[in-house]
C-alpha positions in Angstrom: -14.0 -16.6 41.4 -17.4 -16.4 43.7 -19.2 -13.4 44.2 -19.9 -12.6 47.6 -23.7 -13.0 47.9 -25.6 -9.6 48.0 -23.4 -7.7 46.2 -24.6 -5.5 43.2 -23.9 -6.9 39.7 -20.5 -6.1 38.5 -20.5 -2.8 36.4 -20.1 -3.5 32.8 -16.5 -3.1 31.7 -15.8 0.8 31.0 -15.4 1.2 27.4 -11.3 1.6 26.7 -10.9 4.7 25.4 -7.8 5.8 23.6 -6.3 8.9 22.1 -6.1 7.7 18.4 -3.1 8.2 16.4 -4.7 8.4 13.2 -7.5 10.5 14.2 -5.7 12.6 16.7 -8.6 12.5 19.2 -10.1 10.7 22.0 -12.0 7.4 20.5 -13.4 4.1 21.6 -10.2 1.5 21.6 -10.3 -2.0 20.9 -11.4 -4.7 23.3 -8.3 -6.2 23.5 -4.7 -5.9 21.9 -5.2 -7.2 18.3 -1.6 -8.6 17.8 0.6 -10.1 20.1 3.7 -8.5 21.5 5.0 -5.0 21.8 3.3 -4.0 18.5 -0.1 -5.2 19.6 0.3 -3.4 23.1 1.0 0.2 21.2 -2.2 -0.6 18.8 -4.2 -1.4 21.7 -3.0 1.9 23.6 -3.1 4.2 20.9 -5.4 3.1 18.1 -9.0 3.2 18.1 -11.5 0.8 16.8 -12.2 3.0 13.9 -8.4 3.3 13.1 -7.8 -0.3 13.3 -10.8 -1.1 10.7 -9.1 1.5 8.5 -6.0 -0.4 8.7 -7.6 -3.6 8.2 -9.2 -2.7 5.0 -5.9 -0.7 3.9 -4.0 -4.0 4.6 -6.1 -6.1 2.3 -5.2 -3.8 -0.2 -1.4 -4.1 0.7 -1.6 -7.9 0.8 -3.1 -7.9 -2.7 -0.6 -5.5 -3.9 2.3 -7.0 -2.5 0.9 -10.5 -2.5 1.9 -10.7 1.1 2.0 -14.0 2.7 1.1 -13.4 6.2 2.3 -17.0 7.2 5.9 -16.4 6.4 8.4 -14.1 8.5 9.1 -11.9 5.7 5.4 -11.2 4.8 4.7 -10.5 8.4 7.5 -8.1 8.7 6.2 -6.0 5.7 2.7 -6.2 7.1 4.1 -4.8 10.4 6.0 -2.3 9.1 3.3 -1.1 6.8 1.1 -0.9 10.0 3.6 1.3 11.9 3.7 3.5 8.8 0.1 3.5 8.7 -0.3 5.1 12.3 2.9 6.6 12.9 4.6 7.2 10.1 5.1 10.5 8.2 2.0 11.8 7.3 -0.1 9.2 8.9 -2.3 11.4 10.7 -5.6 12.2 8.9 -6.4 16.0 8.3 -8.3 17.4 10.9 -11.4 17.8 8.7 -11.4 14.1 7.6 -14.9 12.6 8.2 -15.0 9.0 7.7 -17.7 8.1 5.3 -20.2 5.8 6.8 -21.5 3.0 4.4 -24.5 4.2 2.9 -24.1 7.9 3.0 -22.3 10.3 0.4 -23.3 10.5 -3.1 -21.6 7.4 -4.5 -24.6 5.9 -6.2 -23.4 3.2 -8.4 -20.5 5.2 -10.3 -18.4 2.3 -10.2 -19.1 0.2 -13.1 -16.6 -2.4 -12.4 -13.8 -1.5 -14.8 -11.1 -4.0 -14.2 -7.9 -2.4 -14.2 -6.2 -5.2 -16.3 -4.6 -6.8 -13.4 -2.9 -8.8 -16.1 -3.6 -12.1 -14.9 -2.1 -14.2 -17.9 -3.5 -17.6 -17.9 -0.6 -18.9 -19.6 
């Protein structure tokens, strides 16, 4: 695509704003749908960048907890249904006074003494 000469620089793309289903307010959305298909579109249109980041953190936990294999059909199904639950399920929306804690704020100064909660890895 060639620009006609003498035209002003194209404006930077407007930030994609969404009303985040998780936060219940207008926030900056993702640059592009994070997933293929219908679900990706829904996330793109309804979930903020921050909400998606929260989900990724949450999903790491799920993957460990359920030992999800995202390469398998069933693993993906579980992951997607959890994603739906996370954003659109019962009780998914955060309380209105929820403030995401930014790293480096808050008073959690080294209270995690790294207690492993005995994940029962038996090396048998």
